[in-house]
LODRENRO-79470 format. One line per field, with one value per residue: x, y, z negated of N, C-alpha, C in turn. Coordinates in steps of 0.02 Angstrom, whole numbers, plus 50000, padded with zeros to 5 digits. Layout:
nx = (X_...)
ny = (Y_...)
nz = (Z_...)
cax = (X_...)
cay = (Y_...)
caz = (Z_...)
cx = (X_...)
cy = (Y_...)
cz = (Z_...)
% end
This chain:
nx = (50042_50025_50017_50073_50205_50242_50228_50324_50440_50437_50449_50574_50650_50646_50714_50834_50876_50896_51006_51096_51114_51178_51296_51354_51375_51463_51578_51613_51682_51604_51551_51455_51404_51296_51264_51285_51340_51258_51299_51307_51250_51160_51078_51025_50943_50849_50755_50609_50466_50416_50407_50284_50192_50095_50105_50039_50061_50153_50285_50213_50096_49992_49883_49849_49835_49948_50078_50176_50311_50379_50363_50452_50576_50579_50569_50689_50780_50750_50788_50923_50980_50951_51027_51161_51172_51155_51034_50866_50761_50721_50661_50628_50541_50523_50533_50627_50758_50704_50570_50585_50626_50511_50413_50465_50469_50331_50285_50313_50272_50159_50067_50135_50225_50393_50550_50727_50869_51017_51082_51036_51143_51247_51230_51109_50981_50858_50734_50734_50698_50600_50561_50545_50504_50479_50416_50304_50237_50194_50280_50391_50543_50698_50865_51010_51170_51322_51493_51569_51694_51756_51673_51579_51463_51418_51419_51395_51323_51218_51156_51109_51014_50924_50876_50813_50713_50644_50617_50522_50592_50764_50869_51011_51147_51189_51187_51298_51440_51585_51649_51628_51482_51446_51350_51329_51356_51241_51144_51110_51042_50934_50868_50830_50728_50642_50655_50666_50812_50875_50971_51016_51079_51105_51207_51323_51294_51339_51470_51449_51380_51483_51562_51653_51641_51549_51457_51300_51195_51261_51312_51205_51092_50917_50844_50877_50886_50893_50952_50979_51080_51198_51344_51319_51298_51167_50999_50899_50819_50749_50768_50728_50791_50783_50806_50704_50561_50428_50304_50337_50403_50298_50230_50318_50309_50174_50185_50251_50162_49990_50006_50090_50146_50077_50096_50263_50359_50409_50509_50628_50671_50729_50843_50904_50936_51030_51129_51162_51218_51327_51396_51425_51524_51619_51621_51703_51831_51796_51744_51858_51943_51871_51882_52022_52041_51966_52037_52161_52125_52079_52199_52278_52208_52223_52362_52369_52327_52194_52061_52031_51912_51918_52054_52133_52086_52121_52049_51944_51843_51765_51672_51662_51727_51756_51759_51800_51758_51735_51818_51862_51763_51646_51522_51420_51469_51586_51535_51463_51563_51646_51557_51550_51669_51648_51651_51565_51484_51426_51369_51373_51306_51405_51449_51465_51396_51267_51092_51015_50938_51036_51150_51102_51087_51217_51321_51457_51531_51590_51545_51610_51606_51689_51647_51585_51679_51778_51717_51732_51863_51963_52106_52216_52319_52254_52167_52247_52271_52141_52122_52207_52138_52033_52105_52151_52033_51970_52068_52173_52096_52078_52005_51855_51806_51918_51985_51893_51911_52028_51982_51885_51966_52044_51944_51901_51981_51930_51809_51755_51661_51707_51733_51636_51557_51626_51584_51563_51500_51373_51312_51251_51133_50962)
ny = (49940_50114_50207_50135_50126_50260_50285_50197_50255_50377_50332_50272_50387_50451_50360_50363_50493_50484_50398_50479_50585_50520_50472_50592_50667_50584_50613_50735_50863_50871_50994_51063_51134_51090_50961_50780_50609_50461_50302_50136_50050_50131_50168_50043_50021_50115_50097_50017_49925_50019_50140_50147_50167_50236_50325_50407_50514_50473_50355_50203_50265_50291_50344_50259_50087_49944_49983_49927_49885_50000_50079_50024_50046_50187_50232_50182_50255_50387_50383_50351_50464_50565_50520_50525_50661_50720_50766_50777_50727_50673_50696_50617_50638_50757_50805_50880_51003_51132_51105_51054_51171_51248_51177_51189_51329_51355_51290_51370_51500_51633_51712_51870_51875_51910_51856_51819_51812_51771_51893_51877_51889_51854_51721_51665_51544_51533_51500_51561_51692_51837_51814_51678_51532_51595_51715_51661_51607_51721_51789_51909_51941_51990_52056_51979_52036_52035_51994_52034_52009_51919_51813_51778_51783_51937_51943_52027_52139_52071_52011_52126_52163_52056_52073_52194_52179_52067_51929_51781_51673_51636_51611_51528_51477_51430_51440_51480_51451_51446_51430_51371_51433_51556_51502_51494_51622_51694_51641_51689_51810_51763_51683_51780_51849_51750_51679_51546_51459_51415_51304_51294_51169_51119_51118_51075_50960_50826_50839_50883_50771_50681_50733_50835_50972_51076_51071_51087_51073_51062_51187_51269_51273_51259_51190_51095_51100_51018_50962_50803_50766_50827_50864_50756_50602_50549_50497_50617_50729_50784_50836_50857_50900_50908_50987_51015_51042_50919_50970_51072_50994_50918_51016_51033_50907_50911_51016_50958_50852_50864_50984_51017_50906_50757_50616_50555_50506_50366_50277_50341_50325_50194_50201_50317_50274_50173_50255_50327_50226_50198_50320_50319_50223_50263_50400_50491_50482_50519_50650_50714_50706_50781_50911_50929_50922_51034_51140_51122_51141_51275_51340_51308_51374_51505_51520_51525_51646_51679_51765_51711_51692_51739_51725_51762_51684_51558_51511_51404_51292_51188_51103_51194_51312_51478_51604_51766_51830_51947_52038_51977_51947_51906_51809_51743_51734_51658_51536_51486_51474_51377_51271_51235_51173_51056_51070_51083_51196_51336_51506_51639_51750_51862_51911_52052_52095_52193_52171_52158_52157_52157_52108_51985_51921_51921_51887_51926_51815_51642_51479_51331_51156_51018_50893_50789_50750_50709_50597_50514_50480_50576_50668_50782_50806_50792_50899_51007_50989_51006_51141_51195_51172_51262_51382_51381_51398_51515_51612_51607_51609_51506_51407_51337_51217_51151_51127_51043_50912_50871_50876_50774_50662_50663_50647_50519_50433_50425_50347_50263_50238_50291_50271_50182_50019_49861_49830_49706_49633_49674_49604_49489_49528_49528)
nz = (50000_50039_49934_49828_49870_49862_49724_49677_49728_49659_49528_49538_49560_49436_49351_49417_49389_49252_49250_49321_49230_49121_49182_49225_49104_49040_49101_49058_48951_48811_48714_48644_48496_48425_48456_48465_48478_48465_48395_48474_48380_48310_48416_48447_48338_48361_48466_48453_48386_48301_48367_48420_48320_48181_48024_47919_47778_47627_47583_47530_47500_47599_47734_47831_47876_47893_47869_47792_47816_47867_47757_47664_47728_47746_47615_47562_47640_47600_47464_47475_47540_47446_47339_47390_47421_47300_47252_47182_47257_47426_47593_47739_47843_47926_48098_48158_48130_48130_48102_47974_47911_47930_47856_47728_47709_47718_47607_47498_47519_47568_47703_47740_47637_47579_47641_47635_47741_47837_47957_48131_48230_48145_48130_48087_48104_48234_48179_48056_48070_48123_48254_48260_48166_48040_48076_48140_48033_47974_47890_47811_47860_47787_47796_47736_47674_47766_47788_47924_47996_47916_47916_47814_47676_47604_47446_47334_47387_47448_47338_47277_47372_47363_47231_47248_47351_47311_47362_47411_47457_47481_47612_47659_47765_47932_48114_48176_48106_48008_47887_47716_47631_47508_47392_47255_47212_47241_47163_47033_47056_47130_47035_46944_47011_47043_47163_47278_47322_47473_47570_47731_47812_47938_48041_47975_47908_47917_47873_47743_47693_47695_47597_47626_47646_47574_47418_47408_47310_47187_47184_47166_47251_47278_47371_47519_47693_47852_48014_48095_48183_48222_48160_48084_48149_48195_48248_48339_48233_48074_47900_47728_47570_47391_47231_47134_47026_46996_47033_47124_47220_47267_47338_47444_47506_47545_47631_47738_47778_47755_47825_47933_48010_48083_48135_48112_48199_48188_48230_48217_48086_48043_48127_48079_47951_47978_48034_47920_47838_47918_47910_47775_47771_47868_47869_47794_47852_47982_47965_47914_48026_48118_48064_48066_48204_48249_48193_48255_48389_48385_48351_48461_48563_48519_48532_48667_48704_48679_48595_48456_48330_48156_48120_48010_47908_47940_48047_48049_47949_47979_48107_48208_48326_48365_48487_48541_48689_48751_48814_48928_49016_48954_48861_48936_49069_49041_48988_49097_49194_49136_49130_49264_49275_49212_49074_48933_48836_48736_48761_48638_48517_48420_48251_48251_48361_48438_48420_48554_48719_48819_48754_48710_48831_48884_48776_48659_48626_48631_48579_48514_48478_48404_48369_48444_48542_48456_48406_48513_48505_48521_48463_48373_48468_48590_48581_48608_48743_48789_48758_48851_48970_48952_48957_49090_49161_49105_49071_49167_49278_49368_49498_49445_49498_49541_49421_49366_49418_49352_49222_49224_49249_49133_49033_49064_48995_48871_48820_48729_48582_48421_48241_48194_48177_48232_48396_48449_48352_48363_48463_48420_48359_48362)
cax = (50000_50065_50020_50121_50273_50255_50239_50389_50492_50436_50478_50646_50681_50653_50769_50895_50896_50924_51073_51136_51131_51228_51360_51382_51399_51520_51636_51619_51701_51541_51572_51400_51413_51235_51252_51331_51326_51245_51332_51262_51214_51103_51034_50991_50890_50803_50701_50577_50394_50398_50394_50213_50151_50082_50108_50026_50070_50220_50292_50169_50038_49976_49814_49842_49860_50000_50139_50216_50383_50407_50366_50515_50633_50578_50584_50761_50815_50740_50827_50994_51002_50949_51085_51223_51173_51151_50969_50816_50717_50731_50605_50654_50488_50527_50559_50681_50779_50656_50511_50604_50623_50441_50378_50491_50443_50258_50271_50324_50254_50096_50077_50149_50280_50460_50606_50790_50914_51072_51065_51042_51211_51292_51221_51044_50943_50799_50677_50738_50683_50533_50545_50539_50456_50461_50366_50244_50203_50174_50325_50429_50614_50746_50932_51064_51230_51372_51559_51573_51759_51775_51623_51556_51411_51436_51379_51374_51271_51160_51123_51071_50956_50876_50845_50772_50653_50610_50589_50501_50644_50828_50894_51080_51161_51191_51205_51367_51469_51655_51673_51575_51449_51444_51282_51328_51356_51174_51098_51086_50992_50874_50834_50800_50666_50600_50661_50697_50874_50875_51031_51004_51144_51099_51270_51377_51265_51383_51528_51423_51365_51548_51597_51709_51627_51530_51405_51249_51156_51305_51326_51146_51035_50856_50822_50920_50855_50944_50939_51016_51111_51253_51403_51292_51283_51107_50948_50874_50767_50761_50766_50726_50809_50769_50815_50652_50516_50381_50252_50364_50416_50233_50217_50359_50278_50112_50206_50265_50097_49958_50006_50127_50151_50035_50146_50331_50404_50435_50568_50689_50690_50781_50904_50934_50964_51091_51178_51184_51265_51387_51432_51452_51585_51669_51609_51758_51883_51768_51742_51927_51970_51836_51911_52089_52035_51942_52092_52211_52096_52080_52268_52301_52177_52257_52429_52362_52305_52123_52044_51994_51887_51937_52124_52160_52063_52138_52003_51884_51845_51713_51678_51654_51778_51721_51806_51775_51779_51705_51866_51882_51705_51586_51502_51380_51516_51631_51499_51446_51625_51668_51510_51569_51728_51626_51663_51498_51480_51375_51380_51346_51314_51453_51419_51466_51355_51201_51039_50975_50931_51100_51195_51073_51101_51289_51351_51530_51566_51574_51548_51627_51608_51732_51623_51570_51741_51811_51683_51758_51932_52013_52138_52247_52357_52206_52138_52293_52256_52075_52133_52239_52084_51998_52149_52153_51971_51951_52123_52209_52044_52084_51940_51829_51797_51984_51997_51844_51940_52074_51940_51855_52019_52061_51889_51894_52021_51896_51740_51736_51640_51746_51701_51578_51576_51646_51525_51553_51453_51305_51285_51210_51074_50905)
cay = (50000_50176_50236_50097_50146_50328_50279_50164_50305_50425_50297_50266_50452_50464_50319_50388_50553_50461_50373_50537_50621_50482_50471_50659_50688_50542_50642_50803_50880_50893_51033_51099_51124_51062_50894_50726_50548_50406_50239_50083_50023_50176_50161_49978_50028_50169_50071_49962_49929_50078_50197_50145_50165_50294_50313_50471_50512_50457_50283_50169_50307_50308_50349_50206_50020_49920_50022_49894_49882_50067_50105_50001_50079_50258_50240_50171_50312_50445_50375_50353_50533_50601_50498_50550_50734_50743_50799_50734_50698_50692_50679_50607_50642_50811_50779_50924_51050_51187_51081_51052_51240_51270_51145_51217_51397_51354_51263_51418_51567_51649_51765_51936_51870_51927_51809_51848_51765_51805_51923_51831_51887_51821_51649_51640_51505_51568_51486_51603_51761_51860_51785_51606_51504_51643_51759_51621_51599_51786_51812_51970_51927_52043_52032_51978_52070_51988_52021_52010_51984_51863_51760_51757_51824_51989_51920_52083_52177_52026_52005_52188_52160_52008_52104_52250_52160_52013_51880_51715_51626_51660_51558_51533_51425_51465_51404_51502_51442_51426_51418_51363_51495_51564_51492_51507_51694_51720_51604_51730_51857_51724_51663_51840_51870_51691_51657_51481_51465_51361_51299_51262_51135_51080_51108_51045_50908_50767_50856_50883_50701_50648_50766_50871_51043_51103_51031_51139_51067_51078_51259_51308_51271_51224_51147_51090_51077_50999_50914_50741_50745_50871_50830_50691_50574_50507_50514_50685_50733_50831_50809_50905_50873_50959_50978_51056_51001_50876_51012_51104_50944_50901_51068_51017_50849_50934_51058_50913_50823_50870_51052_51025_50844_50699_50562_50582_50471_50316_50242_50376_50310_50142_50225_50364_50235_50143_50309_50343_50173_50208_50376_50300_50185_50296_50472_50531_50484_50556_50721_50740_50714_50838_50973_50933_50938_51102_51185_51115_51172_51347_51362_51303_51429_51566_51523_51536_51715_51689_51802_51664_51726_51721_51703_51774_51631_51492_51498_51364_51236_51139_51077_51248_51361_51535_51646_51828_51835_52009_52075_51940_51932_51895_51740_51712_51715_51606_51473_51460_51453_51315_51219_51213_51129_51000_51085_51103_51231_51388_51575_51650_51814_51866_51952_52124_52111_52221_52126_52187_52113_52152_52063_51918_51893_51911_51903_51932_51755_51572_51435_51262_51106_50962_50832_50735_50725_50672_50532_50474_50461_50628_50693_50848_50811_50802_50966_51052_50981_51037_51213_51213_51176_51326_51434_51380_51426_51581_51661_51605_51616_51452_51385_51285_51154_51119_51104_50990_50846_50854_50862_50707_50612_50664_50619_50448_50396_50428_50324_50217_50269_50275_50282_50138_49949_49824_49821_49635_49608_49695_49559_49437_49556_49526)
caz = (50000_50041_49867_49788_49891_49835_49652_49668_49740_49604_49470_49550_49553_49363_49325_49447_49352_49188_49265_49339_49169_49083_49218_49225_49039_49022_49134_49033_48883_48781_48656_48613_48424_48394_48484_48450_48516_48419_48411_48497_48322_48297_48474_48440_48287_48381_48509_48417_48380_48262_48410_48439_48260_48139_47951_47885_47706_47603_47574_47483_47488_47668_47756_47881_47858_47938_47858_47739_47831_47870_47688_47633_47761_47732_47543_47554_47669_47557_47403_47492_47553_47383_47298_47418_47419_47231_47241_47150_47308_47496_47637_47806_47892_47977_48161_48180_48079_48128_48067_47903_47887_47928_47800_47666_47703_47706_47540_47444_47539_47600_47752_47711_47588_47602_47633_47657_47775_47871_48021_48187_48258_48097_48132_48065_48153_48258_48135_47996_48085_48144_48319_48254_48118_47988_48105_48153_47968_47949_47838_47824_47847_47775_47810_47687_47697_47792_47804_47993_48017_47872_47925_47749_47645_47556_47389_47292_47421_47458_47274_47267_47417_47334_47173_47271_47390_47275_47411_47387_47477_47508_47655_47684_47815_47996_48175_48187_48039_48009_47820_47666_47612_47435_47366_47183_47201_47249_47120_46977_47081_47148_46974_46914_47046_47055_47232_47292_47362_47522_47611_47796_47823_48000_48078_47935_47866_47916_47831_47674_47676_47684_47542_47654_47661_47510_47384_47397_47248_47131_47188_47147_47297_47256_47426_47578_47755_47901_48067_48081_48246_48241_48131_48064_48215_48194_48298_48330_48182_48020_47832_47672_47504_47341_47158_47105_46985_47032_47063_47183_47272_47297_47388_47503_47540_47579_47686_47795_47796_47820_47851_47997_48048_48073_48142_48107_48245_48141_48254_48194_48017_48039_48159_48032_47896_48004_48040_47852_47818_47958_47882_47710_47781_47911_47870_47769_47905_48038_47946_47910_48093_48148_48039_48095_48276_48258_48178_48308_48449_48375_48353_48530_48600_48496_48561_48739_48714_48665_48535_48414_48271_48087_48117_47943_47863_47967_48103_48036_47902_47998_48175_48256_48343_48395_48523_48569_48760_48778_48855_48988_49057_48914_48846_48989_49122_49018_48982_49164_49228_49106_49151_49332_49267_49169_49004_48913_48772_48744_48742_48571_48484_48365_48198_48265_48419_48427_48440_48608_48777_48854_48717_48710_48897_48892_48711_48657_48606_48648_48520_48531_48425_48423_48336_48492_48571_48402_48404_48568_48493_48530_48403_48380_48530_48645_48575_48642_48815_48801_48758_48914_49020_48941_48981_49163_49188_49080_49070_49231_49330_49417_49521_49401_49534_49542_49353_49353_49432_49298_49163_49232_49240_49062_48994_49079_48947_48806_48832_48675_48519_48361_48176_48189_48169_48292_48438_48462_48302_48382_48513_48389_48328_48409)
cx = (50044_50072_50069_50192_50291_50269_50306_50446_50496_50467_50553_50683_50693_50713_50836_50921_50925_50996_51120_51160_51187_51296_51394_51413_51457_51585_51652_51654_51640_51557_51518_51402_51353_51217_51302_51309_51318_51280_51283_51223_51152_51053_50994_50933_50836_50743_50671_50501_50372_50381_50321_50166_50144_50089_50099_50032_50142_50225_50249_50107_50015_49900_49799_49863_49916_50067_50187_50291_50413_50409_50432_50575_50636_50595_50659_50801_50810_50785_50902_51017_51001_51010_51150_51228_51172_51087_50922_50775_50743_50672_50631_50601_50495_50561_50611_50701_50731_50592_50525_50602_50551_50404_50400_50467_50369_50243_50273_50306_50182_50110_50086_50206_50346_50507_50669_50832_50969_51047_51075_51112_51262_51279_51154_51010_50880_50739_50677_50709_50612_50513_50536_50487_50433_50407_50300_50203_50181_50218_50363_50503_50655_50816_50976_51125_51284_51436_51579_51639_51782_51728_51599_51504_51443_51392_51353_51316_51208_51122_51081_51008_50903_50840_50797_50708_50615_50577_50564_50555_50707_50859_50965_51094_51152_51206_51274_51401_51540_51679_51615_51547_51440_51371_51279_51325_51288_51125_51068_51031_50928_50835_50799_50733_50621_50601_50692_50757_50880_50939_51013_51072_51150_51166_51322_51353_51309_51443_51508_51411_51430_51588_51655_51695_51611_51474_51348_51212_51199_51317_51263_51088_50977_50835_50874_50878_50909_50913_50987_51056_51167_51318_51382_51266_51224_51060_50925_50816_50786_50755_50763_50749_50798_50786_50768_50607_50464_50326_50276_50379_50352_50213_50256_50328_50214_50129_50222_50200_50048_49968_50039_50125_50093_50081_50216_50382_50444_50500_50632_50716_50741_50846_50941_50967_51029_51146_51205_51233_51331_51429_51459_51518_51639_51667_51668_51813_51859_51768_51812_51956_51936_51869_51983_52087_52014_51999_52146_52188_52099_52151_52295_52271_52211_52325_52427_52330_52232_52114_51999_51975_51915_52008_52152_52140_52079_52089_51939_51897_51790_51725_51680_51718_51743_51772_51769_51802_51753_51753_51886_51822_51641_51565_51464_51425_51559_51596_51483_51507_51649_51622_51528_51632_51713_51648_51599_51501_51430_51400_51348_51357_51368_51426_51417_51427_51289_51149_50994_50977_50997_51146_51167_51088_51174_51324_51427_51566_51548_51586_51560_51624_51648_51706_51611_51634_51785_51782_51710_51834_51984_52040_52173_52284_52310_52175_52183_52281_52190_52083_52165_52188_52047_52040_52149_52091_51961_52007_52159_52162_52054_52014_51914_51823_51864_52000_51953_51874_51988_52037_51911_51907_52039_52007_51881_51933_51987_51822_51714_51718_51684_51705_51634_51604_51594_51583_51513_51503_51382_51272_51239_51146_51018_50867)
cy = (50063_50208_50201_50116_50214_50324_50246_50213_50356_50395_50290_50331_50468_50424_50339_50449_50534_50437_50431_50575_50586_50481_50539_50677_50645_50566_50713_50806_50911_50927_51081_51083_51091_50993_50843_50665_50490_50343_50189_50051_50066_50171_50096_49983_50077_50144_50010_49971_49992_50138_50200_50156_50232_50275_50379_50463_50498_50382_50256_50210_50335_50312_50299_50140_50000_49954_49989_49898_49952_50099_50086_50038_50153_50273_50232_50229_50374_50441_50379_50425_50574_50584_50528_50626_50762_50782_50751_50695_50714_50665_50676_50615_50700_50786_50825_50969_51108_51167_51075_51122_51264_51241_51175_51288_51398_51331_51317_51490_51572_51704_51833_51935_51887_51867_51845_51793_51805_51841_51872_51831_51854_51747_51623_51601_51543_51558_51530_51673_51774_51829_51710_51584_51555_51691_51723_51613_51666_51814_51875_51959_51991_52013_52034_52015_52019_52024_51993_51977_51925_51804_51732_51805_51877_51978_51979_52122_52134_52016_52067_52187_52113_52039_52160_52228_52101_51962_51817_51663_51664_51602_51573_51472_51456_51418_51423_51501_51416_51403_51405_51431_51497_51561_51514_51582_51727_51692_51648_51778_51821_51704_51722_51858_51811_51666_51587_51492_51404_51363_51260_51234_51102_51066_51068_50987_50846_50779_50857_50812_50664_50680_50808_50944_51081_51061_51078_51133_51081_51154_51302_51307_51234_51173_51149_51067_51060_50965_50855_50718_50791_50840_50764_50657_50525_50524_50586_50685_50783_50797_50868_50868_50928_50938_51026_51011_50964_50918_51046_51054_50921_50953_51055_50959_50868_50980_51018_50884_50837_50938_51058_50962_50798_50638_50592_50540_50418_50283_50277_50348_50253_50164_50274_50327_50201_50195_50328_50290_50180_50265_50362_50263_50224_50372_50514_50538_50526_50631_50751_50752_50771_50903_50982_50953_51010_51152_51182_51148_51248_51374_51361_51358_51495_51574_51536_51604_51728_51727_51758_51698_51697_51694_51709_51720_51561_51467_51461_51312_51186_51118_51133_51289_51416_51582_51708_51835_51898_52046_52039_51919_51919_51823_51706_51690_51656_51538_51443_51438_51386_51257_51192_51169_51068_51008_51118_51133_51288_51458_51588_51722_51808_51916_52026_52143_52144_52173_52160_52141_52103_52103_51992_51883_51877_51931_51903_51865_51691_51530_51363_51219_51046_50895_50774_50707_50689_50602_50485_50465_50515_50652_50759_50857_50825_50872_51018_51049_51014_51113_51236_51216_51242_51384_51438_51412_51499_51633_51665_51615_51565_51428_51328_51217_51116_51090_51044_50920_50824_50839_50792_50652_50606_50629_50544_50404_50391_50411_50278_50256_50244_50288_50244_50067_49918_49808_49749_49605_49626_49644_49506_49462_49559_49592)
cz = (50000_49972_49822_49806_49862_49761_49637_49678_49684_49541_49478_49541_49479_49336_49355_49411_49284_49198_49282_49277_49130_49117_49217_49157_49014_49054_49108_48965_48850_48714_48632_48538_48391_48421_48457_48490_48467_48442_48440_48440_48308_48355_48470_48392_48309_48421_48475_48417_48343_48306_48432_48381_48225_48065_47915_47810_47688_47590_47516_47464_47555_47679_47812_47850_47907_47928_47809_47753_47835_47801_47655_47662_47743_47659_47531_47582_47625_47495_47418_47502_47489_47340_47324_47411_47348_47216_47205_47201_47378_47537_47708_47860_47943_48041_48192_48122_48073_48092_47992_47873_47881_47868_47734_47656_47685_47636_47487_47463_47564_47652_47717_47660_47621_47592_47655_47689_47808_47934_48078_48217_48211_48091_48110_48121_48173_48212_48073_48008_48110_48210_48318_48203_48067_48014_48118_48089_47938_47894_47860_47809_47837_47781_47748_47717_47714_47806_47872_48011_47976_47879_47858_47723_47601_47495_47348_47324_47432_47394_47259_47310_47389_47275_47194_47305_47362_47323_47376_47401_47498_47547_47676_47727_47883_48054_48199_48119_48045_47941_47772_47645_47536_47411_47294_47168_47206_47199_47066_47000_47100_47087_46941_46945_47062_47126_47236_47339_47407_47562_47674_47819_47891_48034_48040_47893_47862_47872_47758_47651_47659_47627_47564_47672_47597_47482_47364_47331_47186_47128_47177_47195_47266_47308_47482_47636_47805_47961_48056_48141_48268_48215_48099_48127_48216_48250_48287_48282_48129_47953_47784_47610_47453_47271_47124_47063_47027_47066_47126_47239_47305_47349_47452_47542_47576_47637_47749_47822_47739_47854_47920_48038_48034_48075_48141_48145_48207_48164_48236_48129_48012_48072_48114_47974_47918_48010_47971_47826_47855_47929_47812_47717_47818_47906_47846_47822_47964_48023_47943_47979_48130_48128_48065_48168_48288_48245_48232_48373_48443_48381_48425_48574_48583_48529_48636_48753_48702_48599_48491_48349_48207_48082_48046_47894_47889_48019_48084_47982_47917_48071_48227_48265_48382_48425_48549_48640_48792_48825_48919_49030_49019_48909_48902_49047_49101_49016_49050_49202_49201_49126_49220_49330_49224_49096_48978_48843_48782_48727_48675_48550_48430_48313_48211_48328_48398_48454_48491_48669_48813_48819_48713_48777_48906_48826_48714_48650_48642_48586_48543_48468_48448_48400_48385_48522_48519_48397_48458_48564_48504_48463_48418_48446_48589_48641_48609_48718_48833_48804_48823_48971_49013_48969_49057_49192_49169_49082_49138_49290_49387_49437_49476_49435_49539_49473_49337_49365_49378_49233_49166_49221_49167_49020_49006_49030_48879_48815_48776_48612_48462_48298_48172_48183_48236_48333_48456_48413_48318_48428_48482_48357_48379_48408)
% end
């Protein structure tokens, strides 16, 4: 039948595109700071009967039947994350970091309430501001003070702002982050005005889980929100953890369901649990190598004439490296030129950028993350070679298409996932 032939071609086109994506990205230096690559063990746990099921409510307290097995898995995951993070509770139901933020904001605010967060150019996630979740909920975001060149919170001035505007929530954590943020310095002001102190750990969650960045709950955070797929190499999703009383935690749980989510994509949960076990075994070594690689990459860029941010502080203490390219063409030009060379990263506002259309379109900076290439076995020596590719494209203005061939040849040597179990053991799992 002609219709059958057309459908077959359309179906083939879809699967062809899936293959195209995998083949292309396996030839790239993937350096988006908000991405990672799950191991075959996590992928194995991801595709299952759970992807077809619902489980409204919390473990062992559902509004659907047929949830006995997911109850056990979700309960174990919640307890594991709470134990590792040092919190009283955790909730793995949010399906993204933004949803985790939304549920947490909704739990403790009403429309018209004030919250405080970092300025967008200083790294605040879109969900923290008027143009994102906070605005959708009718909240009034105010800006904390930030020391732009040091990439750190101005604790004294931010504490004054908190005392003055008396917010319901103070949100720290950023999409542009190089160093641990001073949570403890804001705690006293938050307690004085009754504000909940929330740490959005999305970018550095894997480093926190491994004990290699900072300990938000020990430093005074009431709640932590995160995604589960950046420096933590799990399935895409979100999580909330809290050290609050039972009444407040019940608000968080209601914020997730029924206020925002119905189904929470159950197939994520076993994959997330496998990723957590993987990080318990390999996370320290993985996090340490991420930080070594980021510092080596930053130093190599610096030595090649790039204006790498935060030189006075050693460039970085996490997976991110940030470069000011405003004098050589701007972030938009740099990101597009590198993409043509199969180097994937993103343009980014820098703390001193004005928040206007011109800067949003072509910001001063570019942001790179080394976590994915570290997962594929690259170490400090390779970071020097990667920096040389950046120099050829951005400083020497060599044709990106010419550099692309060398990038592909280089990347072909790094195709095996590291920091996971022997893949031969996976063959016997049904």
